[in-house]
N, C-alpha and C positions, 0 to 999 in steps of 0.2 A: 534933184530929184522931184518928179512932178508926184501930185496926190493922186491915187488910184480913184478913177471913178466905177462903181460897178457897173457891170453889164448884164443884159438875161444871158447872153453866153455862159456866164459864170455858173449860172444852175445849171446849164444844159452839159458844160463840163464836169462838172462836180456829179452829176447823176451817173453821165458815161465811167467815171473813173470810178464809181463802185460797182459797175457790173462788166467792164473790162480791162485787159490788162495795160491795155494801150489805148489812147485818144488821138485819131489824127485831126487837126483843126486848119482847116483849107479857107483860102478866102483871098481877096486882090492886094493888093500894096498897102500899107497904110491904113488897114480895117482894123487894126488892134488885135492881130491875132497872137502875136509876141506877148503884149502888154499884159493881154488877159492869161494867158497861159505862164507867163511868169509870177502875175500874183497867186497862181494854184500850186505854183511848183514849190520842191522844197531845195531842190538845184539844179542847174541849168548847164548846159553847153551852147553856144554860140557859134557856130559851124562856121558863118562868115567874117568871124571876128579878123580884121588883118593883120594882127600880132601872130595869130595863131592858125591861121586857116590852113599853111603848110605842115604845120605840125599835126594838125588833126587829121588831112587827108594821110599822113605816112602811116599814123595809127590806124587810121580805118582799114588803110592796105594790107597792115601787116597783123594787127589785133584790136579788131573792132570791139569787143568787148571791155575795153579799157575804157570807151567814151561812154560807156553804159554806166560806169560807176558812181555813186553819189546817193544822198536821200530822195526819196522818192516821196510823190512823183516827181519823175525828172524832166525837165524840158530838154529836148534837142530841136533846136532853133536851125530852120533850114535844112533839116535832113538829107533831103535829095540831092546835095550836093556830093553825099558823099553814099550812093546808092546802097552799098552792102550795109548800112545803117537799117535797112529794113528789115531783111531775113533777119539781122543781129538781134533787133528787137523783139520780134515774133519770137525767134529762139529763147532768150531771156526769160520773157513772158512763160511759154512753155515751161520751163525750168524751174522758175520760182512759184507758179501755179496761183499767185495771189493776183488783184485786182488792182489799179491804181498805180503800177510800174511805170510808165511813160507818157509824156505828152509829148507828140511830135505836130511841129507847125512848118509849112511851107508846101510844095508841089504835088502834084497828084500820086495817085497809088499807084504803084506798079504792081500787077498782078491783081491777084486778089489772096484774101485770107479772113481768119475768122479771129485773131487776136485784137482786133481794132474796133473802134468804133469811131465814126468820122462825124466832126461836129464844123459845118459849112459857116461860114458868116457871109 
């Protein structure tokens, strides 16, 4: 495993986690979104894991809240592959009522919401 190189975005995401329930990190491929988010996370879910993708999609279709379980902040990488996760995260943030619950990385934001803060690379 490569040594993590600190980034300016670390501070931005840490600050956002202290004031929001969830943080969305967007940017082009290979810009460091996932590496940065994983460095700041206590648990993670890679939706594009080829060995688990079909299982994760089935869970997302039946009980998406199961994918949100884990230490926080929890990284959900490539969340947009299962768009239901967006509303599931928003609902969970509302139910928990605390900051710094989730870091989402990947594609654009569907609709609008107040539970998330976007950090764009």
